[in-house]
C-alpha positions in Angstrom: 25.0 86.2 -5.0 21.5 84.8 -4.8 18.8 85.6 -7.4 15.7 86.6 -5.6 12.6 87.2 -7.7 9.9 89.4 -6.1 6.2 88.5 -5.9 4.5 91.7 -4.7 0.9 90.7 -3.9 -2.1 93.0 -3.8 -5.6 91.5 -3.5 -4.2 88.1 -4.3 -2.5 89.1 -7.6 1.1 89.8 -8.5 1.6 93.5 -9.2 4.4 96.0 -9.4 4.5 99.6 -8.1 6.6 102.5 -9.2 8.5 104.2 -6.4 6.2 102.6 -3.9 3.1 104.4 -5.2 0.0 102.2 -4.8 -1.8 104.2 -7.5 0.7 102.9 -10.1 -0.1 99.2 -9.3 0.0 97.1 -12.5 -1.2 93.5 -12.4 1.2 91.0 -14.1 0.0 87.6 -12.9 -3.3 86.3 -11.6 -1.9 83.1 -10.0 1.0 83.7 -7.6 1.5 80.0 -6.6 2.1 79.0 -10.3 4.5 81.9 -10.8 6.5 81.0 -7.6 6.9 77.4 -8.9 8.0 78.8 -12.3 10.7 80.9 -10.6 11.9 78.0 -8.4 12.2 75.9 -11.5 14.3 78.5 -13.4 17.3 79.3 -11.2 15.8 81.4 -8.4 17.6 80.7 -5.1 15.1 82.5 -2.9 11.7 84.1 -3.3 10.8 87.6 -2.1 7.1 87.7 -1.0 5.6 91.1 -0.1 2.1 91.7 1.3 1.5 95.2 -0.1 -1.9 95.6 1.6 -0.4 94.3 4.8 2.4 96.8 4.6 0.0 99.7 4.2 -2.5 98.6 6.9 0.0 97.3 9.4 -1.4 93.7 9.6 -0.8 90.4 7.7 -3.3 90.1 4.9 -1.9 87.5 2.6 -0.5 85.0 5.1 -2.5 82.0 3.8 -1.5 82.7 0.2 2.2 82.9 1.3 1.9 79.7 3.2 0.6 78.0 0.0 3.5 79.4 -2.0 6.1 78.2 0.6 4.6 74.7 0.5 4.8 74.7 -3.3 8.5 75.4 -3.7 11.7 73.8 -2.6 13.7 77.0 -2.1 13.8 79.4 0.9 11.5 82.4 0.9 11.6 85.8 2.6 8.2 87.1 3.5 7.1 90.5 4.7 4.4 93.2 4.8 2.3 93.9 7.9 4.4 91.9 10.3 3.9 93.8 13.6 4.0 91.2 16.4 5.8 88.1 17.5 2.6 86.1 16.8 3.1 86.8 13.1 6.4 84.9 13.3 4.6 82.0 15.0 2.0 82.0 12.3 4.5 81.7 9.5 6.7 79.2 11.2 3.6 77.1 12.0 2.6 77.2 8.3 5.5 75.9 6.2 8.2 78.5 6.7 11.4 77.3 8.4 13.3 79.4 10.9 16.6 77.7 9.8 16.4 78.9 6.2 13.5 81.4 5.6 13.5 85.1 6.6 10.7 87.2 7.9 11.0 90.8 6.9 10.4 93.7 9.4 10.9 97.3 8.5 8.4 99.5 10.3 8.3 97.8 13.7 11.3 99.5 15.3 9.5 102.8 14.7 5.9 101.9 15.6 6.4 99.3 18.5 9.9 99.1 20.0 8.9 96.7 22.8 7.4 94.2 20.3 10.5 94.6 18.1 12.8 93.7 21.0 10.8 90.5 21.7 11.3 89.4 18.1 15.0 90.2 18.1 15.4 88.2 21.3 13.6 85.1 19.9 14.3 85.3 16.1 17.3 87.4 15.3 18.7 84.8 12.9 15.4 84.6 11.0 15.0 88.3 10.8 15.5 90.2 7.6 15.5 94.0 8.3 14.1 95.9 5.4 15.7 99.3 5.2 13.8 101.5 2.7 15.6 104.6 1.7 14.7 107.7 -0.3 18.2 108.8 -1.1 19.8 108.2 2.3 16.7 108.9 4.4 14.8 105.9 5.8 11.1 105.5 5.2 8.6 103.1 6.9 4.9 102.0 6.9 4.7 101.2 3.2 7.3 103.9 2.4 4.8 106.5 3.5 6.4 107.9 6.6 9.8 109.4 7.5 11.7 107.4 10.1 14.1 110.2 11.1 17.1 108.0 10.4 19.8 107.8 7.8 20.6 104.4 6.4 24.0 104.3 8.2 22.6 105.3 11.6 19.8 102.7 11.4 21.9 99.8 10.3 24.5 100.7 12.9 21.9 100.5 15.7 20.4 97.3 14.4 23.8 95.6 13.9 24.7 96.4 17.5 21.6 94.3 18.5 23.1 91.3 16.7 21.0 91.6 13.5 23.0 90.5 10.4 20.5 90.3 7.5 19.4 93.4 5.6 17.4 94.2 2.5 18.1 97.8 1.4 15.7 99.2 -1.2 16.4 102.5 -2.9 12.9 103.7 -3.4 13.9 106.2 -6.1 15.0 103.3 -8.3 12.3 100.8 -7.4 10.2 99.8 -10.4 11.9 102.3 -12.6 14.3 100.0 -14.6 17.0 102.6 -14.3 19.7 100.5 -12.6 20.4 99.9 -8.9 22.0 102.5 -6.6 25.4 101.0 -6.7 26.9 103.8 -4.7 24.6 103.1 -1.8 25.5 99.5 -1.6 29.2 100.3 -1.8 28.8 102.7 1.1 26.9 100.2 3.3 29.4 97.4 2.7 32.4 99.7 3.4 30.8 100.5 6.8 29.3 97.1 7.6 31.3 94.4 5.7 30.1 91.7 8.1 26.4 91.9 7.2 24.4 89.8 4.7 23.1 92.6 2.3 20.4 92.1 -0.3 20.0 94.9 -2.9 16.6 96.0 -4.1 15.3 98.6 -6.5 16.2 99.3 -10.1 17.7 96.1 -11.5 17.1 96.3 -15.3 19.4 93.8 -16.9 21.7 90.8 -16.4 24.6 93.4 -16.6 23.2 95.0 -13.4 23.1 91.7 -11.7 26.7 90.9 -12.7 27.9 94.3 -11.4 26.1 93.7 -8.1 27.6 90.2 -7.8 31.1 91.7 -8.0 30.3 93.5 -4.7 29.8 90.2 -2.9 26.2 90.9 -1.9 24.2 88.2 -0.4 21.5 88.6 -3.0 19.6 90.9 -5.4 15.9 91.3 -5.9 14.5 90.9 -9.5 11.2 92.6 -10.1 9.9 94.6 -13.0 12.9 93.6 -15.2 11.5 90.0 -15.3 7.9 91.0 -15.6 8.6 93.2 -18.6 11.0 90.8 -20.3 14.3 92.6 -19.6 15.5 89.4 -17.7 14.1 86.1 -18.9 13.9 82.7 -17.2 16.7 81.4 -19.4 18.9 84.4 -18.4 18.2 83.5 -14.8 19.1 79.9 -15.3 22.4 80.8 -17.1 23.3 83.4 -14.4 22.6 81.0 -11.6 24.7 78.2 -13.3 27.6 80.7 -13.8 27.4 81.7 -10.2 27.6 78.1 -9.0 30.7 77.5 -11.2 32.5 80.5 -9.8 
């Protein structure tokens, strides 16, 4: 299971939200590029880059910063927030991101522009990381502000039928709360869709949480507030990564 630290960016700074509420934004780092390099040097196997303003406004706002981050590290990245058209894929792949290893995240597009989403699936299905944001079992979109009218199972089922294999599922109720992941949700998804690459997000609070997620054969797990508030240290990340490689 890959360790994937999250850099959630708002106004050029690394912040964290609680349960997706923008009013709770807390600034942790002023220099995202330096932090990205630090993660890459301490056991991270991917980076999770989120354009929070872009997600809320429906347009890419931090694309240049994310391009700088990607050029500064030697590990793959997944980038999202405000990606609404195929030209956004062209922008990132023209600016340091690699379609063979990096992912571009899309969550809202199937609900706000189905035609554009179909274009992206046709051209970039293997580079597409679908973000499924759940409140309980109900899917949200547009910065977690709108109801999608789908359950997690129904949405993944439809997307998997289109040939999409990569999914990041966030339990909003747990996100930024340091209360532990929604293990039951991930068990349910993998029981129904054992073929997919599943990344868990929301609630990781300790190395023990990561070890329990790793037992489920997930593709990866997002580390957010647990790192920023010292629950998981860089040394812990290195040790965990080394142990994963040995096993």
